[in-house]
N, C-alpha and C positions, 0 to 999 in steps of 0.2 A: 796395691793388691786388695782384693775384697776381703772382708772380715768373715772368716769361716763361722764364727759364732753367730753373726747376724744372718748368714745364709741358712744355718741350721734352724734359727728361730723362725725365719720366714717359711721354711719348709714345714715346720711344726704347725705354724698358724694355718698354712694352706691345707694341711691334712685335716686339721680340726674343722675348718670351714667346709671342706669337702664332705666330712662326716655329717655336719649340720645340714648340708644341702640334701644328703641322702635321707636324713630324718624328715626334712620338709616335704620331699617328694613322697615318702611313705605316708605322711599325714594327708597329702593330696589324695592318694589312692584310697585312704580311709574316710575321705570327706571330713577330716578333723581340722576345721579352719583355725581353731584357737592354737593348736599345737603347731600347725604350719606357720601361722603368723609369728608365734614366739620364736621359732627357729630362724625365720627370715630376719627378725629383729636382731637376733644374736649375730647372724652373719653380717648385717649392716654395721653393727657396733664393732665387731672384731676386724672386718676387712671390707670397708665401704666400697672399694673398687673391684670387688669380686666379680669376675666376668659374667657369671650366671645369675647375679642378683636381679637384674632387670627382668629376665625371663621368669624367675621365681615369683617376683612381685606380680607380673602379668598373670601367671597361673593362679595366684591367690585371688586376684581381682575377678577372674572368670569364675572361680569356685564360689566366691561370695555372691556374684550375680546369679549363678545357677541356684544357690541355696535360697537367695531372696525370692527368686521366681517360684521355687517350690513351696516356700512358706506362704506366699501370696495365693497360690492355687489352693493349698490346703485350707487357708483361712476362708477363701471364697466358698469352697465346697462345704466347710463346716457351717458357715452362716446360712447357706442355702438349705442344708439338712435341718438346721434349727428351725428355719421358717417352715419347712415342709413337715415338721413333726417327728423327724427321725432323731430323737434326743440322745439315746444311749442304747447299749446292748450289743453293738458289733463294731468292727474296726472302721466302718464307713459312717458311723454315727457322729453327730455334732460333738459330743463329749470326747470321743476317742481322737477325733481330728484336732480339736483344740489342745488336748493333752499332748499329742504328738508334736505340735508346733512348739509348745512350751519346753519339751525335752531338748529341742534344737535351739530354741531362743527363749531362755527363762524369763526375760524381761519384756516379752512381746505384749504390748498393751491390748491389741485386738483379741488375742487369745485369752488373756485374763478377763477381759470384759465379756467375751463369749462364754467362758465357763460360769461367770456370774449369771448370765442369761439362762444357761442350762440349769443352774441351781434354782433360778426363779421358775423355770418350767416344772421342775420337780415339786416345788411348792404348790403350783397351780394344780398339778395332778394329785397331790396330797389333799388339797382342799376338795377336789372332786371325790376322792375316796372318803373323806369325812362326810360329804353330802350323801354318799351312798352307804353310810354307816359301816365302813370297812376300816376299823382302826389299825389292823395289821398292815394293810397296804399303805395307809397314810403314814404310819410310823417308819416303815422302810423308806418311803420316798423322802420324808423329812430328814432322815439320817443321811441319805445320799446328798441332799441339798446342803446339809451342814458340813459334810466332808469337803465340798467345793467352795462354799462361801459361808463360813460360820457366823459372819457379821451381817448376813443378809437381813434387811429390815423386816420382811414379812415372816421370817422364820419363827421368831418368838411368838407372834400372834397366832400362827398356824398351830404351834405346839399347845397354846392355850386352848384353841378350838378342839384339838385332839383330846386333851385332858377332859374338857367338858363333854365331848362325845362319849368317852369311856364312862363318865359319871352317869350320863343319861342312860346308857345301855345297862349299867348296873342297876339303876332304878327301875328300868323297864323290865328287867329280869324278875323283879319282885312285884311287879304290877299285877293286879287281878286280871283274869281273862276279859276280853271285850264283852260288853253288854249286848243284848239283842238289838238295841237301837244302833250301837256302834257297828255291828255286823251288817245291818241294813245299809247304813251309810257307806260302809266299806264296799259292799257289792255295787252300789250306785256309782261310786267313784271309779271303780275298775271298769264298769261298763262305759261310763263317760270318757274315760281315758282311751279305751279301745276305739270309740267313735272318733275322738279327736285325732288319734293316730291315723285312722283310715282316711280322714278328711285332710290329712297333711299338716295338721296343727301340732307339730311335734314339740316345739319349745315356745312357740308364740301362738296367741297372745298370752301374756302373763295371767295366771289364774285360770285360764280356760284351755291350756295346752295339755297334751298327753303327759308331758313330763310333770307338770304341777299336780295333775290329778293322781298320777301314780305316787308321787311324793306324799300327797295328803292321805292316800290309802295306807302307805307305810307308816305314817304317823299314828294311825290307829292300831295297826298290827305290823310291826317291823319285820316279821318273818313270813308275811303272806306271799306265797309262791307266785300267785297270779300277778301281783303287783311287781314283784322282783323280776319275773320273766318279762313282763311288759316293758319295764324300764330298760332291761338289757336288750330288748328288741328295737328300741328307738334308733340306735346307730345303724342297725341292720336295715331298718325301714328307710332311713335317710340315704344309705348307700344305694338302695334299689331306686329310690326316687331320683337320686343324683344321676344314675345311668340313664334313666328315661328322659330327664330334662336335657342332659347333654346330647343324647341322640336326636332330640327334637330341636336343638339349637336354642333352648331356653336357658341361656347361660347365667343370667341373674338368679333364676330359681335354682339352678344347679349349685351356684355359689351359696345360696341359703342352706341347701342340704349339706354342703361341706361344713358350714358353720355348725350345723346340728351335731355332726360327728365330732367336731373339735370340742364342743361343749359337753356332750354326753359321754364321750369316750376319748379323752385327750391323748391317751397312749395308743390309740388304734393305729396299727402299722399301715393301714391303707390310706391314711391322710396324705402321706407324701405323694403316692401315685395319683390320688384324686386331684391334688393341687397341680401336679404336672399335666395331667390330662386336660383339666379345665384351662390352664394357662395356654396350652397349645390350641385349644378351641378358640380362645380369645385372639390368639395370634392368627389363626386361619381367618377369623372375621376381620381383623385389622388388614390383612393382606387383601381380602375381598374389597373392603371399603377404600383402600388405596387405589386399587384397580378401577373403582367407580369414581375416583377423585372426590371422595367424601372425607375430607381431612379431619373434620371435627369428630366424626364417628370413629374414624381410624385411631385418632389420638386417645379417645376414651377406651377403646378396646385394648390398645397397647398399655394404657395405665393399669387396667384390670389385670392383664397378663403379668406386668412387672411386679404388682403387689403379691402375686402368687408364686412367681418363679423368676426372681431378678437375675439369676444366672443362666436363664435359658439362652442358648446360642443363637436362636432366631431373632431375638430382640434387636440386636445391633443392626442387622440388615434391614428390618422393617422400619426402624426408627430413621435410618438414613433415607429410605424410600419416602417416608413421610416428610422429612425435611426438604427433599427435592420436589415433592408435590406442593408443599405449602406456598411457595412464591407464586406458582401458577394458579393455585386455588384461591390465593388471597388477592 
């Protein structure tokens, strides 16, 4: 005869395992992999031959695959946003996406490295603010960088530069007003800067660019409104020139104007769209060159596009077309 005590024990174990299976499935519904895995491990330890165990393990595997694919997509998007200059400020920014990945996978190395690059971008923007004699913005940006990567190597040096800027501004506040000779030099510099801007010499050549002329004018009078306005207009001028060059197919010159915006206004929200538009123009050119069987020119155009928008969905198709062309072209 069977032992009633053993039967009761088995029934109790079965009910316990059924309850664990319910908890595991609830964890699946909540996309809570760690809880689901823990309950499945409990089931395997208590009743290794539980009939539903293989199905539960299969569901866990699918959940992990889905989660891994989601993390990879978000990481790719975050890195593309970082390259495009969309650093922070909304849910689709590089910082928000990297932080979202770390909430789901706290040890994710790519996300941690990405946040360090975000912090580095804040330091770059802070240095630009220091160059523009804007200590308030620089301090805010450096605090943002410190919150993400307090051990970042450039952070300490940037804080030293910020302290020196504040000291210079304090000294300048006590400086006597410019002399007549200074004012004459100031007027000449602003006129030369305007001419350089009109000629397209926005940041190059060094010393003879609009940027350098305006900076020299501000060294004489840091509050000169003409110089400040001229400096602030440089990225505006660069965006206008970018549109003209892009329309004319002068893609290298358009890329030069994109670089002007990056250097003179690193937080400009238009950088991302400018990068994407220029990348698509390079891809259009690559497509045309592939059609003309000019593999080397197509390869150069693809390389330019890739450097601007490595996640552009058109890249893979055109790279495959180039590979198919190369044997015939070679």
